[in-house]
C-alpha positions in Angstrom: -2.8 -109.4 35.0 -4.6 -108.7 31.8 -3.2 -109.3 28.4 -4.5 -107.6 25.2 -4.5 -109.0 21.8 -2.6 -106.7 19.5 -2.9 -106.3 15.8 0.5 -108.0 15.4 -0.9 -111.0 17.1 -3.9 -111.2 14.8 -1.7 -110.7 11.7 0.7 -113.5 12.8 -2.2 -115.7 13.7 -3.7 -115.3 10.2 -0.4 -116.1 8.5 0.1 -119.2 10.6 -3.5 -120.3 10.0 -3.1 -120.0 6.2 0.3 -121.8 6.3 -1.2 -124.6 8.4 -4.2 -125.1 6.1 -1.9 -125.2 3.0 0.4 -127.8 4.7 -2.6 -129.9 5.7 -4.0 -129.9 2.1 -0.7 -131.0 0.7 -0.4 -133.8 3.3 -3.9 -135.0 2.6 -3.4 -135.0 -1.2 -0.2 -137.0 -0.9 -1.7 -139.5 1.5 -4.8 -139.9 -0.7 -2.6 -140.5 -3.7 -0.5 -143.0 -1.8 -3.6 -144.8 -0.5 -5.1 -145.1 -4.0 -1.9 -146.4 -5.4 -1.7 -149.1 -2.7 -5.3 -150.0 -3.3 -5.1 -150.3 -7.1 -1.8 -152.1 -7.0 0.0 -149.9 -9.5 0.2 -146.5 -11.1 -3.1 -144.5 -11.2 -2.9 -143.7 -14.9 -1.9 -146.5 -17.2 -1.0 -145.8 -20.8 -3.0 -147.7 -23.3 -1.0 -150.4 -25.2 -1.5 -150.9 -28.9 -2.3 -154.4 -30.1 -0.5 -153.9 -33.4 3.1 -153.2 -34.0 4.0 -149.5 -34.2 5.1 -149.7 -37.8 2.0 -151.6 -39.0 -0.1 -149.8 -41.6 -3.3 -150.1 -39.6 -1.7 -148.7 -36.4 -3.6 -145.4 -36.7 -7.0 -147.2 -36.8 -7.5 -149.0 -33.5 -10.5 -151.2 -34.5 -9.4 -152.1 -38.1 -8.9 -155.9 -38.5 -5.6 -157.3 -39.6 -5.3 -158.4 -43.2 -6.6 -162.0 -43.7 -8.4 -162.1 -40.4 -11.8 -161.0 -41.5 -14.8 -163.4 -41.6 -15.5 -165.0 -45.0 -18.3 -163.6 -47.1 -21.6 -165.6 -46.7 -24.4 -166.0 -49.2 -27.6 -164.9 -47.6 -31.0 -166.3 -48.4 -33.5 -163.5 -49.4 -36.2 -163.0 -46.9 -39.7 -162.3 -48.2 -41.1 -159.0 -46.9 
């Protein structure tokens, strides 16, 4: 008894193959995200925290020193050139 592969079979096979690949990619992406989250011990993207209060005047400049916390001025000895 000989069976032939009809065009309906190939069409259904192609659809099932595409669905299987899509499901596999989703499962792998979820598993990878879960594994990385377990490995890092927290969320993957952490929001940066500001060191100053949100209402502080220097909150927009991240590297600006607070008032009164700068080093005192020093007198330098001139160097002959």
